[in-house]
N, C-alpha and C positions, 0 to 999 in steps of 0.2 A: 627810806620813805619818810617824808615830813608828816608830823602829827595831823596837820589839817587835811592831809590827803587820805587818811584812814577814815573809813566809814564808822559810824557809831558802833555797829555790831563788831567790826574788826577790832576797834579800840578796846571794847569790853572783853572780847575773847582773849586778848593779849594781856588783860589786867591793867590796861593803861587808863589814865584819866581822859575825860572828854571835855571839849570846850563847850561853853554855853551855846554857841552856834550849832554844834553837832547835836546836842540834846534838843534844842528848839526844832531843828529840822526833823529829827526822829519823832518828836511828839506832835509836830504840826502846829506849834505855837510860835509867837514872836520871840525873838532873842531877848528883847527887853523884859518879857515876862519871866524868863529864866533868871536874868540878872536881878530882878526884884525878889524872886524867891531866895536867892543867895543873900541879898541885902537884908531881907526880913528874917533870916535865920530859918526859913522853911526848907532850905536845901543847903547841904554842906558844900562849900566851895573853898578852894585854896588859891590865894593870890600869889602867883609866881613872878610877879613883876619885881625887878630889882630896882626900878627907878621910882616906884611910888613914894618912897620916903623922901624923894626930892621933888615931889609934886607931879609925878607921872601918873598915867592912868593905870588902874588895876588890870591884870591879866588873869582871869579866873580859869581854874581847871576844877573839874568835878570828879572826885575819886569814884571808882566803881562801887565801893561799899555804900556810898551815899545814894546810889540808884536802886539799891535793894530794899530800901525802907518803904 
């Protein structure tokens, strides 16, 4: 099953990272707000993009421990 197909709660139950979209849907906020939280350091996010060093867009994942704070 692809990560994007897991619900927010399923991802957390499995100890998996969640995407900004999953967290935004769960919290009922805009995805841009979650991305701003990451960029401002208010939320821990991991950039899993392999292409960002070549000018690609970041692909953020939020680890489960960041959501417990």
